[in-house]
Steps between C-alpha positions, in 0.01 A plus 500: 500500500619694199870547439564875496798563273655830606731508198225482238286731715771767499551456126130548428489804728791657308306453176200672658721791607620544141148483355323714761566847352369410152169658398301208359152504352304286255730610220802716439871525574466392865366159399778456245766606751363248749489217245851580378627484859336160548641379169851563631418260784330244273637552147257241357209738573327615181359853493191522282312804364134550415394825325258757636152431368544121508166335579514235772153359568302792649807719551723725289868565564523868599739763374851499639559741789825669595586787734774761473403717797203591719474754780284761673639834609336786688479863388835571669679237291527245780464141377249334733469161322756342269485172310879480534466453877259205475350353184177427687434876504363489145171327418582221257435587134454873571498704181716809441398831650663838563266751661432719802202398712332616818522272804134394460565368149828341602334325792271314259812334360670421831485164678595428860405267785364673812519171690871469407619862503868421430433268205499582129224294336542310173237614248466430126277603211602253233193511280357850563684815392574685822775655710574520867749498786521282810628657820503442873193626683731707719624693196151534358380675815797737487418637152387861517252684282652645185621404156710193423701418193428141391748342258483145366737422214382157388426316178208279405569362155476183298767260616516151646415295804797286607509177695757231577471128433732219604447136401706242691458162327439182698484129428132536405297771330269531801543851641514692825418872461655769720381857439596826667442866414730791416270801471505679837739784586698519824329250727691211654271220619214554257723543198862397529479195727321309223751560219811444716368178656387376157844580359669304780267205437579513127874494569457205739281309254749540218761339723288192575561173319222265386213747514177311434305815414560777251485840671339805342598815690339836425582859599196699385321827572215403731156438346560629145827306473350167604197560277727573203706190571189283529365640172816374328552167677165390644453174310853385576468588869166321533653182355833502683484679838452265798551763772589866540571773752476878493803620699434824684535648851762246608754720679380606845544321834143497623276226364481219249182496291331284242238597244361201306407462138138564404416130525699456821573130445766501228847348531655834599240546774568154641878528481511853646280412796696181567837678493381798702343276764820294526759777494321815620240377743281805544414710196208702374278332244289729284213433265511558125247773577794687657693499170665816371797414280544308175333187633189693387609456140658154513197350678226684311222291337614369164864536602472272805869456571595340835671808647516607865704749706743438785591820686645633820254775604227520236458809284235739631537368855811671631463876573796608287350346184486736198676780685851638538518316833547178302870579477814291535463494879184292461683206342808320625748234386337256741151588378598457136680175581187371673285569194764348271548188714127433528435521125814292441353229726175510303693454175697210651174340612356535149811334361476212750130441454441201273256215470623145553359153438580177681677233297383210719158368586401487866739602775863428404727301729717770651703264719694344216592852389621594850215751531316322783620378844630143491359422844139548600500699825256721685725805457320750280827684433620204294206538265480878451705516178335191359158642580578820306627294207185290496275806532667671205471178301132477585431821307730441201202423281590706194242766593599643838791743478774527764356827630168331574682210669688752716168657599353160591808397703543848647864513397670748270569399143871551574490228770323256268739546211762284674240224539411530131867464405529182711194355328633589154844355581330175604290489182176519697356811332557703186429861411223580255 
């Protein structure tokens, strides 16, 4: 079972509380405020900027968007919708407007969810010039015929797209990639669970001694951010990354979920499934056809990075997804700690997984090394440890990694590591 650390869970939850009110989008002051907050927690984080108009493969970095105010008032001066009350009220990337409109025209720019009448939906128009407001369906049905004053004080101008990058060096230049996104406004599980869990993992990793891998940790706007990053670092990533995870939706208490890489058989797929089977038991396994986050970019043809996603309840599955109902009550310290602990186990498994080769021909004499019972008896209990030692030795052929041996022996890689250490101490195997 996973170790649920209430202390780190509470700490991550407090970070989410601080970040929740910030209005984030693909670009703009909300992204910078979020990155600057994270940089206080991990000062080594580098904040990078890419200008509007930058070409990244088939995409172009959009103009920078910022909002001063946005509201709708009726003809009596009553404010019926206000961006100040909830930043989900404004359609993302809405342009400025100040005009009186009839209800029929206003209704064309209103978005609500009849099936979730108390929820404010999350709607964006990043790449088409538009404006709109998102409201509860209850409020929408209460609007009366008449004129409404629509005011959006926003800016769309040349600026920058920001993202965060943290490199934690290891003993080798082989890399593990962790990526999370920082572009959604006030939503807890879909947005903030990823950055806060990734931050906690970064802080833990920096405190570890003898890291085999180098860790590349990214805080990017979803889709355009990962595409921009790949356009700048693709060749390096293709040469160096052995495994990667997109960290998102890791804060609720409902499920654990796994979405594989496009190929489905990479190291991260094998390690994740092994760890989840050992420490979670039951979890939901999705297909790459169910993808929806930045694994789309990292695994795309020509990029082909070994990147998967470990989640609690998967995006798009839980009813609160992309609505105001995805608030701080949907995540919990225990939920965040569960997501953190699971990914931490995966990282530990990656660090432990090596390939070994036997240094002796044929089966070594374990008895003279005090690794085999001195007396030959019928008691199987006397031979259990020796049998495991011999079985591990049987697969130390310089080609079969420890993870594969654990799969064959149906034991976790963490159990077998002690056996490996015994064999190394007795000069029976060596690491490749």
